[in-house]
C-alpha positions as a Markdown table, in Angstrom:
| # | Residue | x | y | z |
|---|---|---|---|---|
| 1 | Met | 103.1 | 66.9 | 1.1 |
| 2 | Ala | 102.7 | 66.4 | -2.7 |
| 3 | Gly | 101.5 | 68.3 | -5.3 |
| 4 | Thr | 98.3 | 66.9 | -7.2 |
| 5 | Ile | 98.5 | 66.5 | -11.0 |
| 6 | Val | 95.1 | 66.9 | -13.3 |
| 7 | Ile | 95.4 | 64.8 | -16.2 |
| 8 | Arg | 92.8 | 64.3 | -19.4 |
| 9 | Gln | 92.4 | 61.2 | -21.8 |
| 10 | Ile | 93.2 | 62.5 | -25.3 |
| 11 | Gly | 93.5 | 59.2 | -27.0 |
| 12 | Ser | 91.7 | 55.8 | -27.5 |
| 13 | Pro | 93.0 | 52.6 | -25.9 |
| 14 | Ile | 91.1 | 50.8 | -29.0 |
| 15 | Arg | 93.9 | 48.7 | -31.0 |
| 16 | Arg | 96.5 | 49.4 | -28.4 |
| 17 | Pro | 98.6 | 47.1 | -26.6 |
| 18 | Ala | 97.4 | 45.4 | -23.0 |
| 19 | Thr | 99.8 | 47.2 | -21.4 |
| 20 | Gln | 98.6 | 50.4 | -22.1 |
| 21 | Arg | 94.9 | 49.9 | -21.4 |
| 22 | Gln | 95.8 | 49.1 | -18.1 |
| 23 | Thr | 98.5 | 52.0 | -17.5 |
| 24 | Leu | 94.6 | 54.2 | -18.1 |
| 25 | Ile | 92.9 | 51.9 | -15.7 |
| 26 | Gly | 95.8 | 52.2 | -13.0 |
| 27 | Leu | 95.1 | 56.0 | -13.3 |
| 28 | Gly | 91.3 | 55.8 | -13.3 |
| 29 | Leu | 90.9 | 56.6 | -16.8 |
| 30 | Asn | 89.2 | 54.6 | -19.2 |
| 31 | Arg | 86.7 | 56.9 | -21.4 |
| 32 | Leu | 87.7 | 59.5 | -23.2 |
| 33 | His | 87.8 | 63.2 | -21.8 |
| 34 | Arg | 87.7 | 62.0 | -18.4 |
| 35 | Val | 89.8 | 63.8 | -16.6 |
| 36 | Arg | 91.1 | 62.7 | -12.8 |
| 37 | Glu | 93.2 | 64.7 | -9.9 |
| 38 | Leu | 96.3 | 62.4 | -8.9 |
| 39 | Glu | 98.6 | 63.2 | -6.0 |
| 40 | Asp | 102.1 | 64.3 | -8.2 |
| 41 | Thr | 104.5 | 61.3 | -7.1 |
| 42 | Pro | 107.2 | 59.3 | -8.9 |
| 43 | Ser | 104.9 | 56.6 | -9.3 |
| 44 | Val | 101.9 | 58.6 | -11.3 |
| 45 | Arg | 104.5 | 60.2 | -13.4 |
| 46 | Gly | 106.3 | 57.2 | -14.9 |
| 47 | Met | 102.4 | 56.0 | -16.0 |
| 48 | Ile | 101.8 | 59.2 | -17.7 |
| 49 | Arg | 105.6 | 58.9 | -19.2 |
| 50 | Ser | 104.6 | 55.6 | -20.6 |
| 51 | Ile | 101.6 | 57.0 | -22.3 |
| 52 | Pro | 101.9 | 60.3 | -23.6 |
| 53 | His | 100.2 | 59.9 | -26.8 |
| 54 | Leu | 96.9 | 58.7 | -24.8 |
| 55 | Val | 97.0 | 61.3 | -21.9 |
| 56 | Glu | 97.8 | 65.1 | -21.8 |
| 57 | Ile | 98.6 | 67.3 | -18.3 |
| 58 | Val | 96.1 | 69.5 | -17.6 |
| 59 | Glu | 97.0 | 71.2 | -14.5 |
| 60 | Ile | 100.2 | 71.0 | -11.9 |
| 61 | Arg | 98.7 | 72.1 | -8.2 |
| 62 | Glu | 101.5 | 72.7 | -5.6 |
| 63 | Gly | 101.4 | 71.4 | -2.3 |
| 64 | Pro | 101.7 | 73.6 | 0.8 |
| 65 | Gly | 105.5 | 75.0 | 1.6 |
| 66 | Lys | 106.3 | 73.8 | -1.8 |
| 67 | Glu | 108.1 | 76.2 | -4.2 |
| 68 | Pro | 106.8 | 76.8 | -7.6 |
| 69 | Arg | 108.0 | 74.3 | -10.9 |
């Protein structure tokens, strides 16, 4: 079972390309300082990597049976 990752929106989508806005919506973020806890999967990591200037990783929680990173 994968762990979870906690992310916070730190940047505004105003005057950003539509793809970046859609990525924020896909992550469940639509207002500044909103926090979401998502499953730590490669697709979520890729979405975060595509907009690092708009989000920050707050915490990475390990799943059961995983070694700490």
